N, C-alpha and C positions, 0 to 999 in steps of 0.2 A: 480472333482475335491476334495472331502472329501476322494476317495477313495486313490487319488493319495498323500493327505494328509497323511495319515496315515501312506501308504506303505511307504513313507521315513522317517515318524517316529521311523517306526518298525526297519529301516535300519538303521537309529544313535543309536538305543537303543543294536543291537546286539553287545554283545561282540565278538571281533577278538581276534583271537592269539595274532598279534602281527599289529600296527600302526606304521609309520615311518610319522612324520609330518616335515611340514616346509623344504621340498627337493623341490632341484632343479631336472626335471626327464627330461633324455636323451631320445627322439626316436631316437633309432641309424641308422633309416631306412631316415630321414631325415635331423638327423644333428642338430633339434630344442630343445632347453633346455626350457621348462614352469616352471617358477617361483613356488613356494608356494603352492606344491602340498602334498598330502597327500595319500600316499599307505596302501592300509589294505588286511592284508596277514592272511589266515585263511588255514588252514589243508594244510601246505606248499605248498599254491597258492597265488598269488594275487588275490582279490574280485574285491577289484577295486581302482580307482584312481579317486580323485577329488581335488575339492581346496580348501583350508582353510578355508570355510565361513561355515563350521558345527562342531559339536563332535561327535566323536568317542569313546564308548569304546573298551577299549583292555586289555587283560593281561598282556602286556607288553608293554611299548610306549618310540619310540626312538626321540627324538627333533634332528634332521638332522639341523638343526642351519644355513638353507640356504646354506648345501654344495648341492655337485654335487650326483647324484644318476644313476648309468647305470645299463644295464645286467652287468653278471658276462660274466666270459670268455669260452670258446671255443676254445678245443686243437684238430686239426681234425685227428691228425698224431702221434700216439705213441708207444712205446713199452714198455708192459709192463715190458721186463728184462734188460731195462733199470735203474732200480732201484737197481740192481747188478754192477752197471758201468759198469765194462767186462761183457758182455755178456757169455762168456765161463763161469763164477763162478755162474749163472744162474743151478738152478735145470733141472732136463729132466722132472720131477713130483712135482706137488703142493699138500701137502698133505692139509689136514685141518688147521692146524696151520699155517702150510706157508701160505696159503691163507691171513691169519688173518692178516698174517705180511704184506704181500706184499701188502694189500688193506691200510692197515694207513700209511706204506711207501711211496707208490706210491702219498696216500692224504695228507702227509703231505710235499712231493714233489711241489704239487698243489693249495691246497686252500689257505695255507696263504697268496698266489701272485694274488689271483683272480679268478682262473681257476677253475671251479667246474663242469667243462664236459669233456669227453675224448671219443675220437677214438680209440684200436687200428688199427694199422696196418700192424698187422706180430708177431706172437707167435707161441712156439713149440703145436704142435699138440697135445699134453701132458697135458697142462693147458685149455683144450675150458672149458670142464667141469665147473671147480672150477669158470672159469671166467663168465663161462653161469649163474652160482649162483648168481654171485657178477650182472651182466647186471640184473637181474630180478628177484633182492632183492634191491634197489636202498634204499637209507636211506640220513638222513642230518648229519653224521657223517664222511660222504666218498667222494670223487669225485664221480659222475656217471659216470657207463664206458659202453660203447659201442663195440663191435665185429666185425671185420671186419673180415673173413675167408681169410688163405693165409698169408702168400704172394706164389701166384702160380709160381712156373717155371716148364721148362721141365727138364727132367733128366740129367745130366751132368756126367763128371768124379769126380770133386770135389767135397767135401763134401760139403753139403748145409749149410749156415747161419742156426742158431738154429730157426729163424723163418720164414724159408720159407718152402716151402709145394712141394714135387714134386711130378705131373702127368709126369705119362709116354707116354699116350696115347690122341687121343681124347675120347673115352671113358671112361678113368679114370678120366678124366676132368669135366667132364659130372657129375659122380657119385659120383665126390670129390663136387660139384655145391650141386648138390642133397642132400648130406648127411648133408651141413652146414646148409641148407634150412630145413632140418628134424629137428635140434637140435634147432633150433630156432635165428639162426646166419640172417639175413640179407643184410650184405652187403659182400662183396669180393673184395680182393686186390689181379691186377691181375702185375707179376712184367715182367722187361722188357725183362727176362732170360725165358721167356714163347715164345716155337715155334708158327710158325701163326697157322698150325691147331690148338691145345691146344686154344689160347688165342680164337681164334674165335669162336670155339664149347663151352667155359666157359664163353663169353661175353653174348654168344646168350642164354643159357639154364640159366643165373642168371638174363640176362633182361626179357625174356619170364615168369620169377618167381616174377617180380616187385622187386629185387633188388640193393641196392647201389649197384655201379660197380667204382673202382678208380684203376687207374694203374700208374706203379710210370715205364715210356717209356722214357729211357737215354741214351742208348747204341750207339754205331758208328758203329757198325759193321751189316754186310747186313744180316747178319741171323738173324735180331730181327725187330721188326716192329719200326717204326719212331711213333711220335706223329701224322701228317698227317694221317698216313696209318689207326691208329686206331680210328681218329678223322671217317672217312669214311666209319669205322664198327660199330660207334654209340657210342663210346666212349667220354663223355665229363669233367671227374673228371679226375682232372693232380695231380701228387705229386710232387713237389721241382719242383719253378724258373729254378732255375739252368739245369732242365734237358732240357732245351726251344732248345740248341743249337743243339742236334742227328737231328730236321728234316730240318736245314739249311745247314749243314757244313755236304752233302752227298759224294760227289764225291771223288776218290780218290785222284784228283788233289787237292783239296780243305784239305782233311785230311794230304795229304804227306807236304804241306804249311805250315798247321798250329803249325803238329809235330815241324818242324823246327822252327818255329815261336816260338815255347813254349821252345824247349829246349834251344836255343840263349839267353832269357832270365831269365831259371829256373832251369833247367838241366833235366837229366831223373827225370821220375815220382817213387821215391821209397819211400814214404811216405803217409800217410795219407791228409796233410796237401799238402804236391803236389800234389795229387789228385784233391783237392778243390780247389787249386790254379790256377789250371788246366781249370777246371771248367770259373772261369770268367775270365783266360785270351781267351776263346771260343767267350765272348761277344765282347771282343777287336777285335778279328778276324773280326766278324760278322760287328760291325759298321764299320771297316774299309773296309770291302770288299763287302758283301753283304745286306747293308742295304735297300735293298728296296722288298729284300726276305723277311727279319724279318718285314716291315710293314705289305705286305703282307697276313703274319702266322697269323699274331697277329688278323688283319681283320676276315682270316678265323677263327679264335679261338670265336672272339666275336659271328662271325654268329652261330654259333653252341650254347653260351651261355656258353662256356669253364667255368670250375673254379679251379683253382691252390690252392695248401697248398704252404707256404712260406719257412721256413728252413733258412732263409738266417744269422741267427745268427752266426750257425758253420761256413759261408765261412767267416764271418766278424773277428770271434774271433780267427782266425788263423794269423790274421796281426796286429791287432787293438786292445786296450783293450775295454771292454764293462762294462756295470756298474756295474761287479761283477768276472771277467775273464783278466786273461792276455794272453797276444797274444801267441799262441800254437806254432808256428814254428820259435822257438828262432835262424832260423839260416837263415833268410834273412838280405839281405842285404839291406841299405836303398834307392837305387833304386828298387830294387824289391818289398821293403813296399811301395812307391810309386808308383810303375807300380798297385800294388794291390787292393791301393784303388783309383787308377782309374779304373780301370777294373768293381771293383765294382760298382762306381757312375756309368758304363754304365749299366749293370745288373740293378738298380734301375729307372734309365730311362727310360728302354724299360720297368719294372715294371709299372710304372708309366703310360706309354700310354696304355697300359694293362685295368688297370683300369680305365682310361677316355674312354675304348670305351666299358665299359661298365662286362667285363670278372672281374668275384670275385676270390677276394684273401682273403683265411683263413688263421688260424693260423695254423702249421703242425711243433711243437720242433722238431720230432725227433732227441733225445739224452737226454740223462740224465739231471735235475736238470730244468725238462722244465718245471713249473711253472717261474721260473728265464728266464730263454728263452724267454718264451712268452713275459714276459717284454720288457726284450732288444730289441728285435725284433720289438715292437711298437714305443719303443725310435730310433729305424730305420729308420723306416721309415716314424717319423714327420721329421728324421734329415734329409730324404734323398727326401723330395717334395711332401709327404704327409699331408693331413689336421688331426688333432688330431681326427675330425669327420669321416674322411676314417681310422683310427688307429682301432677306436673306430667299424666300422661294418667288417674290417678286423678279430677283436678280437670275434665279436657275430653272427648277424644277416647271415650273410656269412656264415661261416661255422654248422649254425643249417639246412640252406635252403641244404645247401650240403650233410649234410648225415641223411635229412630229421626226422630232430626231430624241425622244427621250429613253429610246432603247441604246442611246448609244451616251447620249453623257444627260448632264444637268445636277446626280448624286453621283457620291461617292459608293459603288457597287463593283463587283466581283463583273466583270465583262466590259465595263463601262471605260471608256475614254480618259486616259489617265490627265485631266485638265484639272486643275486644280491648285486652292492656294493658301500658302501659309502664314498667317497673320502673326505680325510683329506685336502686333498687340490689339485683343479683342474687341468687336463692334457691342461685342454684349456689356464690355465693362463700360464701353463709351459708346453711343453711337456715331460719334465726327472718328472714331478710327478706323473707320470704311475709306478717310483720306489720307491715311497713315500708307509707312509706305510695308510692302508684301511680297514673300515670295511665289512667280509663278510657275509652276507648272505647266509643260503645254504636252502636250500626246509625250508624257514621261519623261522631258528633257524640261533643265532648269532654262527658265528664257532669262540670256544675258546672264 
């Protein structure tokens, strides 16, 4: 008993770097909020969570005054080239000064809005060395960045997008995966334009090395794999909820019928907006023609413990205002806008079914202004039937698990990085509060 008392006294007399008192702490796994908590932080990590019955010493203290405290957000799908707006303006190489500027610019797009951790899903190969330097040297002033190699595609006649990497044969796919692993890149993205032989080889080599493997599988051409086919190979981490229809709309009859349906309501696909609206119309087609197949597909995904990144803001902003953007497609008629809203509702209904079956959905902005996009996505999830607790899981622990950093971040627990948010107004009171100001703690330090 004496030893226990001495140990307790020693712990209370120790000086921590930061203490947050009088906090309401959210357990994102369960959705339970515990009141009157102290969060003790030292060397950038959470050392202890305890009730307010004891007094502790710290270099700096924040009285949360009963405010909600949660883990910070994790974005599992970004492209660092997006900070340039138009990717065509992105440089082919990153000099030392350019990396410094990129690091600051990207962090400024994410940290003020609560996203402290991001995963790249494709970048120019010439950027890998400086980005690896960033990955190996994380600090409190910048967003924590993790790299996925790729995105891998097979050789094509057209010039590849700047963030895609071409492999011409299964052997070159194997060598590229081995190269990534030697460089310290432990994740890889496989793109839908990767032919079956290269895809299978890349997957098997990456899997044998214990790498995280992510797939953007979304094309309707029979030349490429469907999600069901890649599930059979072993892939479970998928990019973009909107990519799902390529596994359901597979027959030539279905494709012809869908093409007629889309053209009747929207015309030709001649802009990016029309392309994204086409994704949404596919969910209506499935709802009206193949709902049983969709339900069976969701069950199959759940059985494999699949995960999906979100990227719903880019769809919604084409036809409706978000908390920070106006509709991108100004040519839509009133009937077309109404139809897009209905289609988006169908997509979100299926997303909720997926979540209810245990398929883990994770934030993936995939565009400029990623921090704002992530806030917009959380608001949209709540608007379309997800609970605020669900939204926090999507923004935190689900992403941490999918990119294999859940031992480091994603929840507020002893030993984890002190990346957390103190909310001026709780989203549990009104989900629109996701867009309001919050105090961002990054690696135990107050961001700006």
